[in-house]
C-alpha positions as CSV (number, residue, x, y, z in Angstrom):
1,X,-1.3,-73.4,-70.3
2,X,-2.9,-71.0,-72.8
3,X,-1.0,-69.4,-75.6
4,X,-2.7,-66.4,-77.2
5,X,-1.9,-64.8,-80.5
6,X,-3.1,-61.3,-81.3
7,X,-3.2,-60.0,-84.9
8,X,-4.6,-56.5,-85.7
9,X,-5.8,-55.8,-89.3
10,X,-7.5,-52.5,-90.4
11,X,-10.1,-52.6,-93.1
12,X,-12.8,-50.4,-94.5
13,X,-16.4,-51.1,-93.6
14,X,-17.1,-52.6,-97.0
15,X,-14.2,-55.1,-96.7
16,X,-14.8,-56.1,-93.0
17,X,-17.2,-59.0,-93.7
18,X,-15.0,-60.5,-96.4
19,X,-12.0,-60.3,-94.2
20,X,-13.8,-62.0,-91.4
21,X,-14.9,-64.9,-93.6
22,X,-11.4,-65.4,-94.9
23,X,-10.0,-65.4,-91.3
24,X,-12.5,-67.9,-90.0
25,X,-11.8,-70.2,-92.9
26,X,-8.1,-70.0,-92.2
27,X,-8.7,-70.8,-88.5
28,X,-10.8,-73.9,-89.4
29,X,-8.1,-75.2,-91.8
30,X,-5.5,-74.5,-89.2
31,X,-7.4,-76.6,-86.6
32,X,-7.8,-79.5,-89.0
33,X,-4.1,-79.6,-89.6
34,X,-3.4,-79.5,-85.8
35,X,-5.7,-82.6,-85.4
36,X,-3.6,-84.5,-87.9
37,X,-0.4,-83.5,-86.3
38,X,-1.6,-84.7,-82.9
39,X,-2.6,-88.1,-84.2
40,X,0.7,-88.6,-86.0
41,X,2.6,-87.6,-82.9
42,X,1.1,-90.4,-80.8
43,X,1.5,-92.9,-83.6
44,X,5.1,-92.0,-84.4
45,X,6.4,-91.6,-80.9
46,X,6.9,-95.4,-80.4
47,X,8.4,-95.6,-83.9
48,X,10.8,-92.8,-83.1
49,X,12.0,-94.5,-80.0
50,X,12.9,-97.6,-81.9
51,X,14.5,-95.7,-84.7
52,X,16.7,-93.6,-82.5
53,X,17.7,-96.7,-80.5
54,X,18.8,-98.5,-83.7
55,X,20.4,-95.4,-85.1
56,X,22.6,-95.0,-82.0
57,X,24.0,-98.4,-82.5
58,X,24.6,-97.9,-86.3
59,X,26.2,-94.5,-85.7
60,X,28.6,-96.1,-83.2
61,X,29.6,-98.7,-85.8
62,X,29.9,-96.1,-88.5
63,X,32.0,-93.9,-86.2
64,X,34.3,-96.8,-85.4
65,X,34.7,-97.5,-89.1
66,X,35.4,-93.9,-90.0
67,X,38.0,-93.7,-87.2
68,X,39.7,-96.8,-88.5
69,X,39.8,-95.5,-92.1
70,X,41.0,-92.1,-90.9
71,X,43.6,-93.7,-88.7
72,X,44.9,-95.8,-91.6
73,X,44.9,-92.7,-93.9
74,X,46.7,-90.8,-91.2
75,X,49.4,-93.4,-90.9
76,X,49.9,-93.5,-94.7
77,X,50.1,-89.7,-94.8
78,X,52.6,-89.6,-92.0
79,X,54.8,-92.3,-93.4
80,X,54.9,-90.7,-96.9
81,X,55.5,-87.3,-95.4
82,X,58.5,-88.6,-93.5
83,X,59.8,-90.3,-96.7
84,X,59.4,-87.1,-98.8
85,X,61.0,-84.9,-96.1
86,X,63.9,-87.3,-95.8
87,X,64.3,-87.5,-99.5
88,X,64.4,-83.7,-99.9
89,X,66.9,-83.4,-97.0
90,X,69.2,-86.1,-98.4
91,X,69.0,-84.9,-101.9
92,X,70.0,-81.4,-100.9
93,X,72.9,-82.7,-98.8
94,X,74.2,-85.1,-101.4
95,X,74.0,-82.4,-104.1
96,X,76.0,-80.1,-102.0
97,X,78.7,-82.4,-100.7
98,X,79.3,-84.4,-103.8
99,X,79.1,-81.4,-106.1
100,X,82.0,-80.0,-104.2
101,X,83.9,-83.2,-104.9
102,X,83.0,-82.9,-108.6
103,X,84.2,-79.4,-108.8
104,X,87.5,-80.2,-106.9
105,X,88.2,-83.4,-108.8
106,X,87.0,-82.4,-112.3
107,X,84.8,-85.5,-112.5
108,X,81.6,-84.6,-114.3
109,X,78.6,-86.6,-115.5
110,X,78.8,-90.4,-115.3
111,X,82.4,-90.2,-113.9
112,X,81.1,-88.0,-111.0
113,X,78.2,-90.4,-110.4
114,X,80.6,-93.4,-110.3
115,X,82.9,-91.6,-107.9
116,X,80.0,-90.8,-105.6
117,X,79.1,-94.5,-105.6
118,X,82.6,-95.5,-104.6
119,X,82.8,-93.0,-101.8
120,X,79.4,-94.2,-100.4
121,X,80.5,-97.8,-100.7
122,X,83.7,-97.0,-98.7
123,X,81.7,-94.9,-96.1
124,X,79.3,-97.9,-95.6
125,X,82.1,-100.4,-95.3
126,X,84.1,-98.3,-92.9
127,X,80.9,-97.4,-91.0
128,X,81.5,-93.6,-91.6
129,X,78.9,-90.9,-92.1
130,X,78.5,-90.0,-95.8
131,X,79.1,-86.3,-95.2
132,X,82.5,-86.8,-93.4
133,X,83.6,-89.4,-96.0
134,X,82.8,-87.0,-98.9
135,X,84.5,-84.1,-97.1
136,X,87.6,-86.2,-96.6
137,X,87.6,-87.2,-100.3
138,X,87.3,-83.6,-101.4
139,X,90.2,-82.6,-99.1
140,X,92.4,-85.4,-100.4
141,X,91.9,-84.2,-104.0
142,X,92.5,-80.6,-102.9
143,X,95.8,-81.7,-101.2
144,X,97.1,-83.3,-104.3
145,X,95.7,-86.9,-104.4
146,X,94.3,-88.0,-107.8
147,X,90.5,-88.3,-108.0
148,X,90.9,-92.1,-108.3
149,X,92.9,-92.3,-105.1
150,X,90.7,-89.8,-103.3
151,X,87.6,-91.8,-104.1
152,X,89.3,-95.2,-103.8
153,X,92.2,-96.8,-101.9
154,X,93.6,-93.7,-100.3
155,X,90.2,-92.6,-98.9
156,X,89.5,-96.1,-97.5
157,X,93.0,-96.3,-95.9
158,X,92.5,-92.8,-94.4
159,X,89.1,-93.8,-92.9
160,X,90.7,-97.0,-91.5
161,X,93.3,-94.9,-89.7
162,X,90.6,-92.6,-88.3
163,X,88.6,-95.5,-87.0
164,X,91.6,-97.2,-85.5
165,X,92.6,-94.0,-83.8
166,X,89.2,-93.4,-82.3
167,X,88.7,-90.3,-84.5
168,X,85.0,-90.8,-85.3
169,X,81.8,-88.9,-84.7
170,X,80.1,-85.8,-85.8
171,X,82.5,-83.6,-83.8
172,X,85.5,-84.7,-85.9
173,X,86.6,-82.7,-88.9
174,X,88.4,-85.2,-91.2
175,X,89.5,-82.5,-93.6
176,X,92.1,-81.2,-91.1
177,X,93.5,-84.7,-90.6
178,X,93.6,-85.2,-94.4
179,X,95.6,-82.0,-94.6
180,X,98.0,-83.2,-92.0
181,X,98.8,-86.5,-93.7
182,X,99.0,-84.8,-97.1
183,X,101.3,-82.1,-95.8
184,X,103.6,-84.7,-94.2
185,X,103.8,-86.8,-97.3
186,X,104.6,-83.7,-99.3
187,X,107.4,-82.7,-96.9
188,X,109.0,-86.1,-97.3
189,X,108.7,-86.2,-101.0
190,X,106.5,-89.2,-100.9
191,X,103.9,-90.0,-103.5
192,X,100.3,-89.4,-102.4
193,X,98.8,-92.9,-102.7
194,X,97.3,-95.6,-100.6
195,X,100.6,-97.2,-99.8
196,X,102.2,-94.2,-98.3
197,X,99.0,-93.1,-96.5
198,X,99.1,-96.6,-94.8
199,X,102.8,-96.3,-94.1
200,X,102.4,-93.0,-92.2
201,X,98.9,-93.4,-90.8
202,X,99.4,-96.9,-89.4
203,X,102.6,-95.8,-87.6
204,X,100.9,-92.9,-86.0
205,X,98.0,-95.1,-84.9
206,X,100.4,-97.6,-83.4
207,X,102.2,-94.9,-81.4
208,X,98.9,-93.4,-80.4
209,X,98.0,-96.5,-78.3
210,X,101.1,-96.2,-76.1
211,X,102.0,-92.5,-76.0
212,X,100.4,-89.1,-75.9
213,X,100.7,-88.8,-79.7
214,X,97.4,-88.2,-81.4
215,X,96.7,-88.2,-85.1
216,X,96.0,-84.4,-85.1
217,X,99.5,-83.9,-83.7
218,X,100.8,-85.0,-87.1
219,X,99.8,-81.5,-88.3
220,X,102.3,-80.0,-85.9
221,X,105.1,-82.2,-87.1
222,X,104.3,-81.6,-90.7
223,X,105.1,-77.9,-90.3
224,X,108.8,-78.7,-89.6
225,X,109.3,-82.2,-91.1
226,X,110.6,-80.9,-94.4
227,X,113.9,-80.2,-92.6
228,X,114.2,-83.9,-91.8
229,X,113.8,-85.1,-95.3
230,X,116.9,-87.0,-96.3
231,X,118.3,-86.9,-92.8
232,X,115.9,-89.0,-90.8
233,X,113.6,-91.9,-91.7
234,X,109.8,-91.6,-91.2
235,X,110.0,-94.1,-88.3
236,X,112.8,-92.1,-86.6
237,X,110.8,-88.9,-87.0
238,X,107.6,-90.4,-85.6
239,X,109.4,-92.3,-82.9
240,X,111.3,-89.2,-81.6
241,X,108.3,-87.0,-81.8
242,X,106.0,-89.4,-79.9
243,X,108.7,-89.7,-77.2
244,X,109.0,-86.0,-76.8
245,X,105.2,-85.4,-76.5
246,X,105.2,-87.6,-73.5
247,X,106.8,-84.8,-71.4
248,X,106.2,-81.6,-73.4
249,X,103.4,-80.2,-75.6
250,X,103.5,-81.0,-79.3
251,X,104.2,-77.4,-80.4
252,X,107.3,-77.3,-78.2
253,X,108.4,-80.8,-79.1
254,X,108.4,-80.0,-82.9
255,X,110.4,-76.9,-82.4
256,X,113.0,-78.5,-80.2
257,X,113.3,-81.5,-82.5
258,X,113.9,-79.2,-85.5
259,X,116.6,-77.2,-83.7
260,X,118.4,-80.4,-82.5
261,X,118.7,-81.6,-86.1
262,X,119.6,-78.2,-87.6
263,X,122.3,-77.5,-85.0
264,X,124.2,-80.7,-85.7
265,X,123.6,-80.7,-89.5
266,X,124.8,-77.1,-90.0
267,X,128.1,-77.1,-88.0
268,X,130.9,-75.5,-90.0
269,X,134.6,-74.9,-89.3
270,X,134.2,-71.2,-88.6
271,X,131.8,-72.0,-85.7
272,X,134.6,-72.3,-83.3
273,X,132.4,-72.6,-80.2
274,X,130.5,-75.6,-81.6
275,X,133.6,-77.2,-82.9
276,X,135.3,-76.8,-79.5
277,X,132.3,-78.2,-77.7
278,X,132.2,-81.3,-79.9
279,X,135.9,-81.7,-79.4
280,X,135.4,-81.9,-75.6
281,X,133.0,-84.8,-76.3
282,X,135.6,-86.5,-78.5
283,X,133.6,-85.9,-81.6
284,X,134.0,-84.1,-85.0
285,X,131.3,-82.4,-86.8
286,X,131.3,-85.2,-89.4
287,X,130.4,-87.6,-86.7
288,X,127.0,-86.0,-85.9
289,X,125.9,-84.3,-89.1
290,X,123.3,-87.0,-90.1
291,X,125.3,-87.7,-93.3
292,X,125.9,-91.5,-93.1
293,X,124.7,-91.8,-89.5
294,X,121.2,-92.6,-88.3
295,X,119.6,-90.9,-85.3
296,X,120.4,-93.8,-83.0
297,X,124.1,-93.7,-83.8
298,X,124.3,-89.9,-83.2
299,X,122.5,-90.2,-79.9
300,X,124.8,-92.9,-78.7
301,X,127.9,-90.9,-79.6
302,X,126.6,-87.9,-77.8
303,X,125.8,-90.0,-74.7
304,X,129.2,-91.5,-74.6
305,X,130.9,-88.1,-74.9
306,X,128.8,-86.6,-72.1
307,X,129.6,-89.5,-69.8
308,X,133.3,-88.6,-70.1
309,X,132.7,-85.2,-68.7
310,X,132.0,-84.2,-65.2
311,X,128.3,-83.5,-64.5
312,X,128.9,-79.8,-63.9
313,X,130.4,-79.4,-67.4
314,X,127.7,-81.4,-69.3
315,X,125.1,-78.6,-69.5
316,X,127.5,-75.9,-70.6
317,X,128.7,-78.1,-73.4
318,X,125.2,-78.9,-74.6
319,X,124.4,-75.2,-74.4
320,X,127.3,-74.4,-76.7
321,X,126.1,-76.9,-79.2
322,X,122.3,-76.6,-79.2
323,X,121.6,-73.3,-77.5
324,X,119.7,-72.6,-74.3
325,X,116.2,-73.2,-75.7
326,X,117.1,-76.7,-77.0
327,X,119.0,-78.1,-74.1
328,X,116.0,-79.8,-72.5
329,X,115.0,-81.4,-75.8
330,X,118.6,-82.6,-76.5
331,X,118.9,-84.1,-73.0
332,X,115.5,-85.8,-73.3
333,X,116.4,-87.4,-76.6
334,X,119.8,-88.6,-75.4
335,X,118.4,-90.0,-72.1
336,X,115.5,-91.7,-73.8
337,X,117.2,-93.0,-76.9
338,X,116.2,-96.6,-76.0
339,X,112.5,-95.6,-75.9
340,X,112.9,-94.1,-79.4
341,X,114.5,-97.2,-80.7
342,X,111.8,-99.4,-79.2
343,X,109.1,-97.4,-80.9
344,X,110.3,-98.6,-84.3
345,X,109.0,-102.1,-83.7
346,X,105.7,-100.8,-82.3
347,X,105.2,-98.9,-85.5
348,X,105.4,-102.0,-87.7
349,X,102.6,-103.8,-85.9
350,X,100.3,-104.2,-88.9
351,X,98.3,-107.1,-87.4
352,X,97.4,-105.0,-84.4
353,X,96.3,-102.1,-86.6
354,X,93.9,-104.3,-88.6
355,X,92.5,-105.8,-85.4
356,X,91.8,-102.3,-84.1
357,X,90.0,-101.4,-87.3
358,X,87.8,-104.4,-87.0
359,X,86.9,-103.6,-83.4
360,X,86.1,-99.9,-84.3
361,X,83.9,-100.9,-87.2
362,X,81.7,-103.4,-85.4
363,X,78.9,-103.2,-82.9
364,X,75.6,-101.3,-82.7
365,X,76.8,-97.8,-83.5
366,X,78.7,-99.0,-86.5
367,X,75.6,-100.9,-87.7
368,X,73.5,-97.8,-87.2
369,X,76.0,-95.6,-89.2
370,X,75.9,-98.2,-92.0
371,X,72.1,-98.3,-91.9
372,X,72.0,-94.5,-92.1
373,X,74.2,-94.5,-95.2
374,X,72.0,-97.1,-96.9
375,X,68.9,-95.2,-96.0
376,X,70.3,-92.0,-97.5
377,X,71.2,-93.8,-100.7
378,X,67.7,-95.1,-101.0
379,X,66.1,-91.7,-100.3
380,X,68.5,-90.1,-102.8
381,X,67.4,-92.5,-105.5
382,X,63.7,-91.6,-104.7
383,X,64.2,-87.9,-105.0
384,X,61.4,-86.2,-107.0
385,X,62.5,-82.6,-106.2
386,X,59.3,-81.8,-104.4
387,X,60.4,-78.7,-102.5
388,X,61.9,-77.3,-105.7
389,X,58.8,-78.0,-107.7
390,X,56.6,-76.3,-105.1
391,X,58.8,-73.2,-105.2
392,X,58.6,-73.0,-109.0
393,X,54.8,-73.6,-108.9
394,X,54.4,-70.7,-106.5
395,X,56.4,-68.4,-108.8
396,X,54.4,-69.4,-111.9
397,X,51.1,-68.9,-110.1
398,X,52.3,-65.5,-108.8
399,X,53.1,-64.5,-112.4
400,X,49.6,-65.6,-113.5
401,X,48.0,-63.4,-110.8
402,X,46.8,-66.3,-108.6
403,X,45.8,-65.0,-105.1
404,X,48.0,-65.9,-102.1
405,X,45.1,-67.9,-100.6
406,X,44.7,-69.9,-103.8
407,X,48.5,-70.5,-104.0
408,X,48.5,-71.8,-100.4
409,X,45.6,-74.1,-101.1
410,X,47.4,-75.5,-104.2
411,X,50.6,-76.1,-102.3
412,X,48.8,-78.0,-99.5
413,X,46.8,-79.9,-102.1
414,X,50.1,-80.9,-103.9
415,X,51.6,-82.2,-100.7
416,X,48.4,-84.0,-99.6
417,X,48.3,-85.8,-103.0
418,X,52.0,-86.7,-102.6
419,X,51.5,-87.9,-99.1
420,X,48.7,-90.2,-100.3
421,X,51.1,-91.8,-102.8
422,X,50.5,-89.7,-106.0
423,X,53.4,-89.0,-108.4
424,X,54.5,-85.3,-108.6
425,X,53.1,-84.9,-112.1
426,X,49.7,-86.1,-110.9
427,X,49.8,-83.9,-107.8
428,X,50.6,-80.9,-110.0
429,X,48.0,-81.6,-112.7
430,X,45.2,-82.0,-110.1
431,X,45.4,-78.2,-109.8
432,X,44.2,-77.8,-113.4
433,X,42.5,-81.0,-114.4
434,X,40.7,-79.5,-117.4
435,X,44.1,-79.0,-119.1
436,X,45.9,-82.2,-117.8
437,X,49.6,-82.0,-118.2
438,X,49.9,-78.2,-118.5
439,X,50.9,-77.5,-114.9
440,X,53.5,-80.4,-114.7
441,X,55.0,-79.4,-118.0
442,X,55.4,-75.8,-117.0
443,X,56.9,-76.7,-113.6
444,X,59.3,-79.3,-115.1
445,X,60.5,-76.8,-117.7
446,X,61.0,-74.2,-115.0
447,X,63.0,-76.6,-112.8
448,X,65.1,-77.6,-115.8
449,X,65.9,-74.0,-116.5
450,X,66.8,-73.3,-112.8
451,X,69.3,-76.3,-112.9
452,X,71.3,-75.0,-115.8
453,X,74.9,-73.9,-115.4
454,X,75.7,-70.2,-115.1
455,X,76.9,-70.0,-118.7
456,X,73.5,-71.1,-119.9
457,X,71.3,-69.4,-117.3
458,X,69.8,-66.1,-118.4
459,X,72.1,-64.1,-120.6
460,X,75.1,-66.1,-119.4
461,X,78.3,-64.9,-121.1
462,X,76.4,-62.8,-123.6
463,X,77.8,-59.2,-124.0
464,X,75.8,-56.4,-122.6
465,X,73.3,-54.8,-125.0
466,X,74.4,-51.8,-127.0
467,X,73.2,-48.4,-125.8
468,X,70.1,-47.1,-127.5
469,X,70.5,-44.7,-130.4
470,X,69.8,-41.0,-129.7
471,X,66.2,-39.9,-130.2
472,X,65.6,-37.9,-133.4
473,X,63.6,-35.5,-131.2
474,X,66.6,-34.4,-129.2
475,X,66.3,-30.7,-128.3
476,X,69.3,-28.4,-128.9
477,X,70.5,-26.2,-126.0
478,X,69.2,-23.1,-127.8
479,X,65.7,-24.6,-128.1
480,X,65.8,-25.6,-124.4
481,X,66.7,-22.1,-123.3
482,X,63.9,-20.6,-125.5
483,X,61.5,-23.2,-124.0
484,X,62.5,-22.3,-120.4
485,X,61.7,-18.6,-121.1
486,X,58.3,-19.6,-122.5
487,X,57.5,-21.8,-119.5
488,X,58.6,-19.1,-117.0
489,X,56.4,-16.5,-118.7
490,X,53.5,-18.9,-118.5
491,X,54.0,-19.3,-114.8
492,X,55.2,-22.9,-114.7
493,X,58.1,-24.3,-112.7
494,X,61.5,-23.9,-114.3
495,X,62.6,-26.9,-116.4
496,X,66.0,-28.3,-115.4
497,X,68.6,-29.3,-117.9
498,X,68.9,-33.0,-118.8
499,X,72.4,-33.1,-117.1
500,X,70.7,-32.2,-113.7
501,X,69.6,-35.4,-111.8
502,X,67.1,-33.4,-109.8
503,X,64.5,-33.0,-112.5
504,X,61.0,-32.6,-111.0
505,X,58.9,-35.4,-112.3
506,X,55.3,-34.5,-111.5
507,X,55.0,-30.8,-112.3
508,X,56.6,-30.9,-115.8
509,X,55.9,-34.5,-116.9
510,X,53.8,-33.3,-119.8
511,X,56.5,-30.8,-120.9
512,X,59.1,-33.6,-120.6
513,X,57.2,-35.7,-123.1
514,X,56.8,-32.8,-125.4
515,X,60.6,-32.1,-125.2
516,X,61.8,-35.6,-125.5
517,X,59.1,-37.0,-127.6
518,X,57.9,-40.6,-127.0
519,X,61.3,-41.8,-125.9
520,X,61.5,-42.8,-122.2
521,X,62.7,-40.1,-119.8
522,X,66.2,-40.1,-118.6
523,X,67.1,-42.5,-115.7
524,X,64.0,-44.6,-116.3
525,X,63.5,-48.2,-117.6
526,X,61.2,-48.8,-120.5
527,X,58.3,-51.0,-119.5
528,X,57.1,-53.3,-122.3
529,X,53.4,-53.8,-123.0
530,X,52.9,-57.6,-122.3
531,X,49.3,-57.6,-123.2
532,X,49.4,-56.2,-126.8
533,X,50.0,-58.4,-129.7
534,X,51.8,-55.8,-131.8
535,X,53.1,-52.3,-131.0
536,X,50.9,-49.4,-131.8
537,X,51.9,-47.1,-134.6
538,X,52.9,-43.7,-133.4
539,X,53.0,-40.6,-135.5
540,X,56.5,-39.1,-135.7
541,X,57.0,-36.0,-133.6
542,X,57.4,-32.8,-135.6
543,X,61.0,-31.7,-136.0
544,X,62.6,-28.7,-137.5
545,X,66.0,-27.4,-138.0
546,X,64.8,-23.8,-138.0
547,X,66.1,-21.9,-134.9
548,X,62.5,-20.4,-134.4
549,X,61.0,-23.8,-134.0
550,X,59.0,-24.0,-130.8
551,X,58.2,-27.6,-129.8
552,X,55.5,-26.6,-127.3
553,X,53.6,-24.4,-129.8
554,X,53.9,-26.9,-132.7
555,X,53.1,-30.0,-130.6
556,X,49.9,-28.5,-129.0
557,X,46.7,-29.3,-130.9
558,X,44.8,-26.4,-132.5
559,X,41.3,-25.5,-131.1
560,X,38.3,-25.4,-133.5
561,X,35.9,-22.6,-132.7
562,X,33.0,-24.4,-134.5
563,X,33.3,-27.4,-132.2
564,X,33.2,-25.1,-129.2
565,X,29.9,-23.5,-130.2
566,X,28.3,-26.9,-130.9
567,X,29.3,-28.2,-127.5
568,X,27.9,-25.1,-125.7
569,X,24.6,-25.3,-127.5
570,X,24.2,-29.0,-126.6
571,X,24.9,-28.4,-122.9
572,X,22.2,-25.6,-122.8
573,X,19.6,-27.8,-124.4
574,X,20.3,-30.7,-122.1
575,X,20.0,-28.4,-119.0
576,X,16.6,-27.0,-120.1
577,X,15.2,-30.5,-120.7
578,X,16.2,-31.7,-117.2
579,X,14.6,-28.6,-115.5
580,X,11.3,-29.1,-117.4
581,X,11.1,-32.7,-116.3
582,X,11.5,-31.8,-112.7
583,X,8.8,-29.0,-112.8
584,X,6.1,-31.4,-114.4
585,X,6.6,-34.2,-111.8
586,X,3.3,-34.8,-109.8
587,X,3.2,-36.5,-106.3
588,X,1.5,-39.9,-106.1
589,X,-1.9,-40.2,-104.3
590,X,-1.7,-41.2,-100.7
591,X,-3.5,-44.4,-99.7
592,X,-4.6,-45.5,-96.3
593,X,-3.3,-48.9,-95.1
594,X,-5.9,-51.7,-94.6
595,X,-6.0,-53.0,-91.1
596,X,-7.9,-56.0,-89.7
597,X,-7.9,-57.0,-86.1
598,X,-8.2,-60.7,-85.4
599,X,-7.8,-62.3,-82.0
600,X,-6.7,-66.0,-82.0
601,X,-6.4,-68.0,-78.8
602,X,-5.3,-71.6,-78.3
603,X,-5.4,-73.8,-75.1
604,X,-3.0,-76.7,-75.3
605,X,-3.8,-78.0,-71.9
606,X,-7.6,-78.8,-72.5
607,X,-7.7,-79.7,-76.2
608,X,-8.2,-83.5,-76.5
609,X,-6.6,-83.7,-80.0
610,X,-4.0,-81.0,-79.6
611,X,-4.1,-77.2,-79.6
612,X,-7.3,-75.4,-80.6
613,X,-7.7,-71.9,-82.0
614,X,-10.6,-69.4,-82.1
615,X,-10.9,-65.9,-83.6
616,X,-12.9,-62.7,-83.1
617,X,-13.2,-59.7,-85.5
618,X,-13.0,-56.1,-84.2
619,X,-14.1,-53.0,-86.2
620,X,-11.3,-50.5,-86.6
621,X,-11.7,-47.3,-84.7
622,X,-12.8,-44.2,-86.8
């Protein structure tokens, strides 16, 4: 195969011979270099094969090494990323839930930290999620428990009751159950402490196992149980209520139970119908008014009296005593009085309660809940406020005018350094290594400022600033009217009065400054000059008390005729000089291009030592 290269060069006759010599010398040197290349190619071909064969093996080993290093670095980054993300999440959650407890309980500083530790200890021991334990403690304080009880014995007993009653899991809201127990204790005039929480909660849990009574049903009973205070014991109330919910809903059971007690307790001599009905049963109002009689005695007396009557008269008598809506509840209580009595022994089964607590707080799920609490506590202790520091860093950079791209790079660089194990200060200072410590100090100071209470943040409780004093250049109404006439005669837009909010800004901005001086216009905010070291001195605006004073005429600078003549003369001289320079400009001489035509051919198929080249000179056409 032959490769031909054509080069055309034009020269004058006198330059043709010299051009030919130079071209032939270049061709000879070119051929000599081609011979060297051909020899080196044959000699290095075998060396190249050996080199590439060895390099392939080495590259494979190097690639495997790089993959191993990259894999290890990736594992490290992923592990630290998970830790930092968990730490941020736990820190935000703990700060929220336990700060609510601090606010509710009034425990601040070290006392609040100690209470948080107690709550987490109880949550771990009772295998309860930290958030639900904290919410329960906060609600107990809100319901009248002391901070010590809400973060100590009462909280732990409350969580025991929830566990033994199968009231666990994320779907459960312990705050409502805490309200129910607190309301019930309040209705009975009982102190809100661990002992009474156990007395009520354990009885409800025991009844829960054999009846339809559930711990949340205590909230229904608590709405009417104040009526029972002093008339019925706690065990009588819970036993009767648990018996009624076996056949009717809790809402109906509480209403009927309340009416039953009220009807008997409030009988008076003037209530002839009730007195007569009791007389038919062989009873007096004092026999069933819950004064000196317990619930069991009253139910027995009613049952004996009803047995003396024919069946067709029993319902009318009960209707006269309790009313139509309460007959069903009254009959159920009388007929099932033995069940109510048997519930008293069930409620006192303390051993069974503790056994149920142990069963509920053991096993895999309990172990996982405890492990989660322990993990959260470790992550909370490792909190470095990474997400908060990145936000403050971004704000500081934005104030400094750093571009969005640079801010994004700095944020990613910070997290990469943290994922590789660097401390936050180191990760921040890498951004500006020439001034080490400046970035971390600025960010830490900003974070500290953001964490201050409202009374110390910004102006806090400081009174609002006093209004600015009126400007000395205030224009009187008479001067403003005179100025309006002058402006209208000059053809400008009419100037509005300062009381008008629709003042046109653009057309009369210069006039506004002349009117009001250097003071900022109305309804605007003064913008400080952040880049000047000291304010510029400004000459005071002219003022006058004379009624003929015209602020426009006096404020406008006077025109100097001499200055105008000098400016006109200088412009004329400059124009004349430019025109003279353009007239005297001569065009440059045209030159012909030099062309030389050289033909070079190379035959790579026949040359023994590589490609060969030859040349021929052609005279340019005239």
